[in-house]
C-alpha positions, 0 to 999 in steps of 0.5 A: 426640041432637046432637053436643056437647062432652059427647057427644064427651067420653063417646065418647072416655072410652069408646074410650080407657078402657073399664074396664067390661070390657076393662082387667081382662080384658086384664090378667088374661089377660096375667098368667095366660096371655099367649101364649094371649091374644095368639094369640087376639087375633091370630086374631080373638077381640078382643071385650072386650079392650083394644087394644095401643095403648090398653094401652100408652098407659094404663100409660105415662100412669100411669107418667108421673103416678106418676114425677112425683108420686114426684119431687115428694113426695120432693124438696119440703120439707114444706109448701112449694109450688113449681113443678116443677123441671127435675129432674123432666124428667130423672127422667122421661127416665131412667125405666126404665119409659119407656125400655121404650117406645122399644124397641117398634119395635126389638123388633118388627122383630127379632121379625119377622126372627127369627120370620119363619117363624111366619106373623105379619106385621109388624103382628101382631108389633107387637101381640105386642110391644105387649102384652108391653111394656105388661104388663111395664110394669104389673108393673114399675110395681107392684113399683117404686111 
C-alpha cells in the first residue's frame, strides 16, 4: 500500500490514541494498583499499556477542551454567538489541572535525588512521575467536571 494522507492519519491515530486496549488497561491498573503497574512497566512489561507521554498528553488535551467548553457555556448569554474572550486564556492558564503539568520536571528531579538508592535512573523517575501526574489529573478531572 502506498503512503498517502489517509495512511498517515490512521497511523497517527493508532499511535496516539490506541483506545482499543491501552487506554483502559492503563487507567484501570493506575486506579487499582499504581505501584505495581509502574514497577512492571519499568521492568519491561509494556505490552498493551499507554506510554506515560501519551497518557499525559491525552488527559491534558481533555482538560483544555473541557476548561474551554466550561468557560464558554457559563460566560456566554443564551443564544449569543461570540468569539472567545481573552478571559478564556486566563482561565486555562489558572487551571489547577494544567498547573500540575508544570510540576513534572521538578517532581522528577526531586524524586531522583530523594530516592537515589532505589536503583531507578532519572528517566525511570520521569515515567513514575508522568504516570502519577497524569492519573491525578484524570481523577481531578472526573471530580471537577
